[in-house]
FIKOLZA-1660 file (N, C-alpha, C; in steps of 0.1 Angstrom, whole numbers, plus 5000, padded with zeros to 4 digits):
% residues 149
   i   px   py   pz ch aa at
   1 3865 1881 1711  A  X  N
   1 3851 1882 1712  A  X CA
   1 3844 1868 1711  A  X  C
   2 3848 1860 1702  A  X  N
   2 3843 1846 1700  A  X CA
   2 3845 1838 1713  A  X  C
   3 3857 1840 1719  A  X  N
   3 3860 1833 1731  A  X CA
   3 3851 1837 1743  A  X  C
   4 3849 1850 1744  A  X  N
   4 3840 1855 1754  A  X CA
   4 3826 1850 1753  A  X  C
   5 3821 1850 1740  A  X  N
   5 3807 1845 1738  A  X CA
   5 3806 1830 1741  A  X  C
   6 3816 1823 1736  A  X  N
   6 3816 1809 1739  A  X CA
   6 3817 1806 1754  A  X  C
   7 3825 1813 1761  A  X  N
   7 3826 1811 1776  A  X CA
   7 3813 1814 1783  A  X  C
   8 3806 1825 1778  A  X  N
   8 3794 1829 1784  A  X CA
   8 3783 1818 1782  A  X  C
   9 3783 1812 1770  A  X  N
   9 3773 1802 1766  A  X CA
   9 3776 1789 1775  A  X  C
  10 3788 1786 1777  A  X  N
  10 3791 1774 1785  A  X CA
  10 3787 1776 1799  A  X  C
  11 3790 1788 1805  A  X  N
  11 3786 1791 1818  A  X CA
  11 3771 1791 1820  A  X  C
  12 3764 1797 1810  A  X  N
  12 3749 1797 1810  A  X CA
  12 3744 1783 1809  A  X  C
  13 3749 1774 1801  A  X  N
  13 3745 1761 1799  A  X CA
  13 3747 1753 1812  A  X  C
  14 3758 1754 1818  A  X  N
  14 3761 1747 1831  A  X CA
  14 3752 1752 1842  A  X  C
  15 3749 1765 1842  A  X  N
  15 3740 1770 1852  A  X CA
  15 3726 1765 1851  A  X  C
  16 3721 1764 1839  A  X  N
  16 3707 1759 1836  A  X CA
  16 3707 1745 1840  A  X  C
  17 3716 1737 1836  A  X  N
  17 3716 1722 1838  A  X CA
  17 3717 1720 1853  A  X  C
  18 3726 1727 1861  A  X  N
  18 3727 1725 1875  A  X CA
  18 3714 1729 1882  A  X  C
  19 3708 1740 1878  A  X  N
  19 3695 1744 1885  A  X CA
  19 3684 1734 1883  A  X  C
  20 3683 1729 1871  A  X  N
  20 3672 1719 1868  A  X CA
  20 3675 1706 1874  A  X  C
  21 3687 1702 1876  A  X  N
  21 3691 1689 1882  A  X CA
  21 3688 1689 1897  A  X  C
  22 3687 1700 1904  A  X  N
  22 3685 1701 1918  A  X CA
  22 3671 1703 1922  A  X  C
  23 3662 1704 1912  A  X  N
  23 3648 1706 1915  A  X CA
  23 3641 1693 1920  A  X  C
  24 3634 1694 1931  A  X  N
  24 3627 1682 1935  A  X CA
  24 3613 1681 1928  A  X  C
  25 3609 1668 1926  A  X  N
  25 3597 1665 1920  A  X CA
  25 3586 1666 1931  A  X  C
  26 3578 1677 1931  A  X  N
  26 3568 1679 1942  A  X CA
  26 3555 1672 1938  A  X  C
  27 3554 1665 1927  A  X  N
  27 3542 1659 1924  A  X CA
  27 3540 1645 1930  A  X  C
  28 3551 1640 1936  A  X  N
  28 3550 1627 1942  A  X CA
  28 3544 1628 1956  A  X  C
  29 3536 1618 1960  A  X  N
  29 3531 1618 1974  A  X CA
  29 3541 1610 1982  A  X  C
  30 3545 1615 1994  A  X  N
  30 3554 1608 2003  A  X CA
  30 3546 1598 2011  A  X  C
  31 3535 1602 2016  A  X  N
  31 3527 1593 2025  A  X CA
  31 3519 1584 2016  A  X  C
  32 3520 1571 2018  A  X  N
  32 3513 1561 2009  A  X CA
  32 3502 1553 2017  A  X  C
  33 3500 1556 2029  A  X  N
  33 3490 1549 2038  A  X CA
  33 3476 1554 2035  A  X  C
  34 3467 1548 2043  A  X  N
  34 3453 1552 2041  A  X CA
  34 3451 1567 2046  A  X  C
  35 3441 1573 2041  A  X  N
  35 3437 1587 2046  A  X CA
  35 3432 1585 2060  A  X  C
  36 3437 1593 2070  A  X  N
  36 3433 1593 2084  A  X CA
  36 3432 1607 2089  A  X  C
  37 3426 1608 2101  A  X  N
  37 3426 1620 2108  A  X CA
  37 3433 1617 2121  A  X  C
  38 3440 1628 2127  A  X  N
  38 3447 1626 2139  A  X CA
  38 3448 1639 2147  A  X  C
  39 3451 1638 2160  A  X  N
  39 3454 1650 2168  A  X CA
  39 3468 1654 2165  A  X  C
  40 3471 1667 2167  A  X  N
  40 3485 1672 2165  A  X CA
  40 3487 1683 2176  A  X  C
  41 3499 1684 2180  A  X  N
  41 3503 1695 2189  A  X CA
  41 3516 1701 2184  A  X  C
  42 3514 1711 2175  A  X  N
  42 3526 1716 2168  A  X CA
  42 3536 1722 2178  A  X  C
  43 3532 1726 2190  A  X  N
  43 3541 1733 2199  A  X CA
  43 3551 1723 2205  A  X  C
  44 3547 1711 2208  A  X  N
  44 3556 1701 2214  A  X CA
  44 3557 1688 2207  A  X  C
  45 3549 1685 2197  A  X  N
  45 3550 1673 2190  A  X CA
  45 3545 1661 2198  A  X  C
  46 3538 1663 2209  A  X  N
  46 3533 1652 2217  A  X CA
  46 3517 1653 2218  A  X  C
  47 3511 1643 2224  A  X  N
  47 3497 1643 2225  A  X CA
  47 3493 1647 2239  A  X  C
  48 3500 1656 2246  A  X  N
  48 3497 1660 2259  A  X CA
  48 3499 1675 2260  A  X  C
  49 3492 1682 2269  A  X  N
  49 3494 1696 2271  A  X CA
  49 3489 1699 2286  A  X  C
  50 3497 1707 2293  A  X  N
  50 3493 1711 2306  A  X CA
  50 3489 1726 2305  A  X  C
  51 3477 1729 2310  A  X  N
  51 3472 1743 2310  A  X CA
  51 3470 1747 2325  A  X  C
  52 3474 1759 2328  A  X  N
  52 3471 1764 2341  A  X CA
  52 3461 1775 2340  A  X  C
  53 3450 1773 2347  A  X  N
  53 3439 1783 2347  A  X CA
  53 3441 1793 2358  A  X  C
  54 3440 1806 2355  A  X  N
  54 3441 1815 2366  A  X CA
  54 3430 1814 2376  A  X  C
  55 3434 1816 2389  A  X  N
  55 3424 1816 2400  A  X CA
  55 3413 1826 2397  A  X  C
  56 3400 1821 2398  A  X  N
  56 3389 1829 2396  A  X CA
  56 3386 1832 2381  A  X  C
  57 3393 1826 2372  A  X  N
  57 3391 1829 2358  A  X CA
  57 3389 1816 2350  A  X  C
  58 3390 1818 2337  A  X  N
  58 3389 1806 2328  A  X CA
  58 3399 1808 2317  A  X  C
  59 3401 1797 2310  A  X  N
  59 3412 1797 2299  A  X CA
  59 3407 1790 2287  A  X  C
  60 3408 1796 2275  A  X  N
  60 3405 1789 2263  A  X CA
  60 3417 1782 2257  A  X  C
  61 3415 1770 2251  A  X  N
  61 3426 1763 2245  A  X CA
  61 3419 1754 2234  A  X  C
  62 3428 1749 2225  A  X  N
  62 3423 1741 2214  A  X CA
  62 3433 1730 2210  A  X  C
  63 3428 1720 2203  A  X  N
  63 3436 1709 2198  A  X CA
  63 3435 1709 2183  A  X  C
  64 3445 1708 2176  A  X  N
  64 3445 1707 2161  A  X CA
  64 3442 1693 2157  A  X  C
  65 3432 1691 2148  A  X  N
  65 3428 1679 2142  A  X CA
  65 3433 1680 2127  A  X  C
  66 3441 1671 2123  A  X  N
  66 3446 1672 2109  A  X CA
  66 3443 1660 2101  A  X  C
  67 3442 1662 2088  A  X  N
  67 3440 1652 2078  A  X CA
  67 3453 1647 2073  A  X  C
  68 3456 1634 2074  A  X  N
  68 3468 1629 2068  A  X CA
  68 3464 1622 2055  A  X  C
  69 3468 1628 2044  A  X  N
  69 3465 1624 2031  A  X CA
  69 3461 1636 2023  A  X  C
  70 3458 1635 2010  A  X  N
  70 3455 1646 2002  A  X CA
  70 3442 1654 2007  A  X  C
  71 3442 1667 2004  A  X  N
  71 3430 1675 2007  A  X CA
  71 3419 1670 1999  A  X  C
  72 3407 1671 2004  A  X  N
  72 3395 1666 1998  A  X CA
  72 3387 1678 1992  A  X  C
  73 3379 1675 1981  A  X  N
  73 3371 1686 1975  A  X CA
  73 3358 1688 1982  A  X  C
  74 3355 1680 1992  A  X  N
  74 3343 1682 2000  A  X CA
  74 3347 1682 2015  A  X  C
  75 3338 1688 2023  A  X  N
  75 3341 1689 2037  A  X CA
  75 3342 1675 2044  A  X  C
  76 3350 1673 2054  A  X  N
  76 3351 1661 2061  A  X CA
  76 3347 1663 2076  A  X  C
  77 3338 1655 2081  A  X  N
  77 3334 1656 2095  A  X CA
  77 3342 1646 2103  A  X  C
  78 3345 1651 2115  A  X  N
  78 3353 1642 2124  A  X CA
  78 3346 1642 2138  A  X  C
  79 3344 1630 2143  A  X  N
  79 3337 1629 2156  A  X CA
  79 3348 1626 2167  A  X  C
  80 3345 1631 2179  A  X  N
  80 3354 1628 2191  A  X CA
  80 3345 1627 2203  A  X  C
  81 3351 1621 2213  A  X  N
  81 3344 1620 2226  A  X CA
  81 3354 1623 2237  A  X  C
  82 3348 1626 2249  A  X  N
  82 3356 1628 2261  A  X CA
  82 3356 1614 2268  A  X  C
  83 3368 1609 2270  A  X  N
  83 3369 1596 2275  A  X CA
  83 3365 1595 2290  A  X  C
  84 3358 1584 2293  A  X  N
  84 3353 1582 2307  A  X CA
  84 3364 1582 2317  A  X  C
  85 3376 1579 2313  A  X  N
  85 3387 1579 2323  A  X CA
  85 3392 1593 2327  A  X  C
  86 3386 1603 2321  A  X  N
  86 3389 1617 2325  A  X CA
  86 3386 1620 2339  A  X  C
  87 3394 1627 2346  A  X  N
  87 3391 1630 2360  A  X CA
  87 3385 1644 2362  A  X  C
  88 3384 1652 2352  A  X  N
  88 3379 1665 2352  A  X CA
  88 3363 1664 2353  A  X  C
  89 3358 1673 2361  A  X  N
  89 3343 1674 2362  A  X CA
  89 3337 1681 2350  A  X  C
  90 3325 1678 2347  A  X  N
  90 3319 1685 2335  A  X CA
  90 3317 1700 2338  A  X  C
  91 3316 1704 2351  A  X  N
  91 3315 1718 2354  A  X CA
  91 3328 1726 2353  A  X  C
  92 3339 1719 2351  A  X  N
  92 3352 1725 2350  A  X CA
  92 3357 1727 2336  A  X  C
  93 3349 1724 2326  A  X  N
  93 3352 1727 2312  A  X CA
  93 3340 1727 2303  A  X  C
  94 3341 1734 2292  A  X  N
  94 3331 1735 2282  A  X CA
  94 3338 1732 2268  A  X  C
  95 3331 1724 2260  A  X  N
  95 3336 1721 2247  A  X CA
  95 3329 1732 2238  A  X  C
  96 3337 1741 2233  A  X  N
  96 3331 1752 2225  A  X CA
  96 3330 1749 2210  A  X  C
  97 3335 1738 2206  A  X  N
  97 3333 1733 2192  A  X CA
  97 3329 1718 2194  A  X  C
  98 3316 1716 2197  A  X  N
  98 3312 1702 2199  A  X CA
  98 3313 1693 2188  A  X  C
  99 3314 1680 2191  A  X  N
  99 3315 1669 2180  A  X CA
  99 3302 1668 2172  A  X  C
 100 3303 1667 2159  A  X  N
 100 3315 1666 2151  A  X CA
 100 3320 1680 2147  A  X  C
 101 3333 1680 2144  A  X  N
 101 3339 1692 2139  A  X CA
 101 3341 1689 2124  A  X  C
 102 3344 1700 2116  A  X  N
 102 3344 1698 2102  A  X CA
 102 3358 1704 2096  A  X  C
 103 3364 1696 2088  A  X  N
 103 3376 1700 2081  A  X CA
 103 3370 1705 2067  A  X  C
 104 3371 1718 2065  A  X  N
 104 3366 1724 2053  A  X CA
 104 3371 1718 2040  A  X  C
 105 3364 1719 2029  A  X  N
 105 3368 1714 2016  A  X CA
 105 3381 1721 2013  A  X  C
 106 3390 1714 2006  A  X  N
 106 3403 1719 2002  A  X CA
 106 3412 1724 2014  A  X  C
 107 3410 1718 2025  A  X  N
 107 3418 1722 2037  A  X CA
 107 3423 1709 2043  A  X  C
 108 3431 1710 2053  A  X  N
 108 3437 1698 2059  A  X CA
 108 3436 1698 2075  A  X  C
 109 3429 1708 2081  A  X  N
 109 3428 1707 2095  A  X CA
 109 3417 1716 2100  A  X  C
 110 3414 1713 2113  A  X  N
 110 3404 1721 2121  A  X CA
 110 3408 1720 2135  A  X  C
 111 3400 1727 2144  A  X  N
 111 3403 1728 2158  A  X CA
 111 3391 1722 2166  A  X  C
 112 3395 1715 2177  A  X  N
 112 3385 1712 2188  A  X CA
 112 3388 1722 2199  A  X  C
 113 3378 1730 2203  A  X  N
 113 3381 1741 2212  A  X CA
 113 3374 1739 2226  A  X  C
 114 3381 1743 2236  A  X  N
 114 3377 1742 2250  A  X CA
 114 3378 1755 2257  A  X  C
 115 3370 1755 2268  A  X  N
 115 3372 1766 2278  A  X CA
 115 3372 1759 2292  A  X  C
 116 3383 1761 2299  A  X  N
 116 3385 1755 2312  A  X CA
 116 3383 1765 2324  A  X  C
 117 3376 1760 2334  A  X  N
 117 3375 1767 2347  A  X CA
 117 3386 1762 2356  A  X  C
 118 3389 1769 2366  A  X  N
 118 3399 1765 2376  A  X CA
 118 3394 1754 2384  A  X  C
 119 3401 1742 2383  A  X  N
 119 3397 1731 2392  A  X CA
 119 3403 1732 2406  A  X  C
 120 3398 1726 2416  A  X  N
 120 3404 1727 2429  A  X CA
 120 3417 1719 2430  A  X  C
 121 3419 1709 2421  A  X  N
 121 3431 1701 2421  A  X CA
 121 3434 1698 2406  A  X  C
 122 3446 1693 2404  A  X  N
 122 3450 1690 2390  A  X CA
 122 3441 1679 2385  A  X  C
 123 3436 1680 2373  A  X  N
 123 3427 1670 2367  A  X CA
 123 3431 1668 2353  A  X  C
 124 3426 1656 2347  A  X  N
 124 3429 1653 2333  A  X CA
 124 3416 1653 2325  A  X  C
 125 3418 1656 2312  A  X  N
 125 3407 1655 2303  A  X CA
 125 3413 1647 2291  A  X  C
 126 3407 1636 2288  A  X  N
 126 3411 1627 2277  A  X CA
 126 3401 1629 2265  A  X  C
 127 3406 1633 2254  A  X  N
 127 3397 1635 2242  A  X CA
 127 3402 1625 2232  A  X  C
 128 3392 1617 2226  A  X  N
 128 3396 1606 2217  A  X CA
 128 3388 1608 2204  A  X  C
 129 3395 1608 2193  A  X  N
 129 3389 1608 2179  A  X CA
 129 3382 1595 2177  A  X  C
 130 3369 1595 2173  A  X  N
 130 3362 1582 2171  A  X CA
 130 3358 1579 2157  A  X  C
 131 3359 1589 2148  A  X  N
 131 3356 1586 2134  A  X CA
 131 3358 1598 2125  A  X  C
 132 3358 1595 2113  A  X  N
 132 3359 1605 2102  A  X CA
 132 3351 1602 2091  A  X  C
 133 3345 1612 2084  A  X  N
 133 3337 1610 2072  A  X CA
 133 3345 1605 2061  A  X  C
 134 3345 1592 2058  A  X  N
 134 3352 1586 2047  A  X CA
 134 3367 1586 2049  A  X  C
 135 3372 1587 2061  A  X  N
 135 3386 1586 2065  A  X CA
 135 3386 1578 2078  A  X  C
 136 3397 1572 2080  A  X  N
 136 3399 1564 2093  A  X CA
 136 3405 1574 2104  A  X  C
 137 3408 1568 2115  A  X  N
 137 3414 1575 2126  A  X CA
 137 3428 1569 2129  A  X  C
 138 3438 1577 2130  A  X  N
 138 3451 1572 2133  A  X CA
 138 3451 1564 2146  A  X  C
 139 3457 1552 2145  A  X  N
 139 3458 1544 2157  A  X CA
 139 3467 1550 2168  A  X  C
 140 3477 1557 2164  A  X  N
 140 3487 1562 2174  A  X CA
 140 3485 1576 2178  A  X  C
 141 3477 1584 2171  A  X  N
 141 3475 1598 2174  A  X CA
 141 3460 1602 2175  A  X  C
 142 3452 1593 2182  A  X  N
 142 3438 1595 2183  A  X CA
 142 3434 1600 2197  A  X  C
 143 3442 1600 2207  A  X  N
 143 3438 1604 2220  A  X CA
 143 3448 1615 2225  A  X  C
 144 3441 1626 2229  A  X  N
 144 3449 1638 2234  A  X CA
 144 3446 1639 2249  A  X  C
 145 3456 1642 2257  A  X  N
 145 3455 1643 2272  A  X CA
 145 3458 1657 2276  A  X  C
 146 3448 1664 2282  A  X  N
 146 3450 1677 2289  A  X CA
 146 3452 1674 2304  A  X  C
 147 3462 1681 2310  A  X  N
 147 3463 1682 2324  A  X CA
 147 3459 1697 2327  A  X  C
 148 3448 1698 2335  A  X  N
 148 3443 1711 2339  A  X CA
 148 3446 1714 2353  A  X  C
 149 3453 1726 2356  A  X  N
 149 3456 1729 2369  A  X CA
 149 3450 1742 2373  A  X  C
% end
């Protein structure tokens, strides 16, 4: 009986020690850079997307804007522009969430939303983040390119 109790306590002690030794410390921040906002495309991991608008119809789409850094207790506004190098005509798209967009308090992302009409030829729309309320803009992830067909 003593041997069984002793064995059980040893197994229990080893189990508790091994479980606590494998736990990650989730209180540490991995990213140490400045707080910035950036575009993201979770589907492909790139800053481009091709959309095909049905003939005679329109198509809604959006780009994720994310905060890189800790969530904030107040809302963060983010401004963006359509780059002059875009080849799409203003009649071929509508921005349904105009600049600035807002990342809500205690959140880390928002969406820039568009509605595209069918262009007569393939065109591009370049969208560039230009500023954030008390946060910078990521140098590498600030411009998103749509190809609209």
